[in-house]
Kinemage of the C-alpha trace (Angstrom):
@kinemage 1
@onewidth
@group {chain A} dominant
@subgroup {mainchain}
@vectorlist {calphas} color= white
{ca met a 1} P 0.000 0.000 0.000
{ca ala a 2} L 1.166 3.510 -0.708
{ca asp a 3} L 2.195 5.626 2.273
{ca lys a 4} L -0.765 7.990 1.772
{ca thr a 5} L -3.209 5.090 1.875
{ca val a 6} L -1.734 3.845 5.156
{ca glu a 7} L -1.915 7.361 6.592
{ca asp a 8} L -5.573 7.646 5.539
{ca phe a 9} L -6.395 4.265 7.107
{ca phe a 10} L -4.641 5.316 10.318
{ca glu a 11} L -6.627 8.575 10.315
{ca ile a 12} L -9.940 6.710 9.996
{ca val a 13} L -9.085 4.258 12.776
{ca ser a 14} L -7.771 7.020 15.051
{ca arg a 15} L -10.873 9.176 14.633
{ca arg a 16} L -13.168 6.227 15.335
{ca tyr a 17} L -11.067 4.862 18.233
{ca glu a 18} L -13.153 4.533 21.437
{ca lys a 19} L -16.058 6.407 19.817
{ca gly a 20} L -17.762 3.563 17.996
{ca ser a 21} L -17.409 0.123 16.532
{ca ile a 22} L -15.195 -0.844 13.619
{ca ile a 23} L -15.551 -4.090 11.696
{ca ile a 24} L -12.604 -5.114 9.556
{ca thr a 25} L -12.289 -8.214 7.438
{ca ser a 26} L -9.015 -9.410 6.026
{ca asn a 27} L -7.610 -12.445 4.318
{ca arg a 28} L -4.325 -11.810 6.169
{ca ser a 29} L -3.570 -12.465 9.813
{ca ile a 30} L -2.681 -9.477 11.942
{ca asn a 31} L 0.873 -10.838 12.168
{ca glu a 32} L 1.210 -10.288 8.410
{ca trp a 33} L 0.021 -6.667 8.348
{ca asp a 34} L 3.578 -5.347 8.655
{ca lys a 35} L 4.278 -6.921 5.250
{ca val a 36} L 1.223 -5.223 3.712
{ca phe a 37} L 1.683 -1.773 5.212
{ca ile a 38} L 4.965 -0.071 4.396
{ca asp a 39} L 5.265 2.052 7.542
{ca lys a 40} L 5.816 -0.271 10.519
{ca thr a 41} L 5.245 2.517 13.046
{ca leu a 42} L 1.816 3.327 11.620
{ca thr a 43} L 1.028 -0.371 11.344
{ca thr a 44} L 1.780 -0.845 15.038
{ca ala a 45} L -0.361 2.176 15.949
{ca val a 46} L -3.296 0.945 13.852
{ca val a 47} L -3.103 -2.593 15.251
{ca asp a 48} L -2.855 -1.258 18.834
{ca arg a 49} L -6.020 0.783 18.391
{ca leu a 50} L -7.896 -2.014 16.641
{ca met a 51} L -6.917 -4.690 19.174
{ca his a 52} L -7.815 -2.606 22.244
{ca his a 53} L -11.283 -3.751 23.459
{ca cys a 54} L -11.714 -6.048 20.446
{ca ser a 55} L -12.998 -9.482 19.626
{ca val a 56} L -11.191 -11.419 16.929
{ca ile a 57} L -13.139 -14.037 15.018
{ca glu a 58} L -10.998 -16.259 12.851
{ca ile a 59} L -12.728 -18.347 10.221
{ca lys a 60} L -10.750 -21.143 8.625
{ca gly a 61} L -11.730 -23.196 5.662
{ca glu a 62} L -12.335 -23.013 1.967
{ca ser a 63} L -13.919 -19.865 0.575
{ca tyr a 64} L -17.605 -20.138 -0.355
{ca arg a 65} L -16.880 -18.148 -3.512
{ca phe a 66} L -14.441 -20.805 -4.639
{ca lys a 67} L -16.906 -23.602 -3.820
{ca lys a 68} L -19.627 -22.002 -5.928
{ca lys a 69} L -17.222 -21.284 -8.788
{ca asp a 70} L -17.380 -24.872 -10.100
């Protein structure tokens, strides 16, 4: 992701932090986010805010889109 995109994402999360709910879906584990986002400092800040007071639901298995593709 470009630096500006990461900054924008951080801005959204920061403004919403402790004011309301955020639902995020990802096909990457949180441990992999530092490989997606270029700026490790911003990545850490975003993850800290998202993980504070959160519930993580991990779904494993084959994608329903791929099952219906055949």
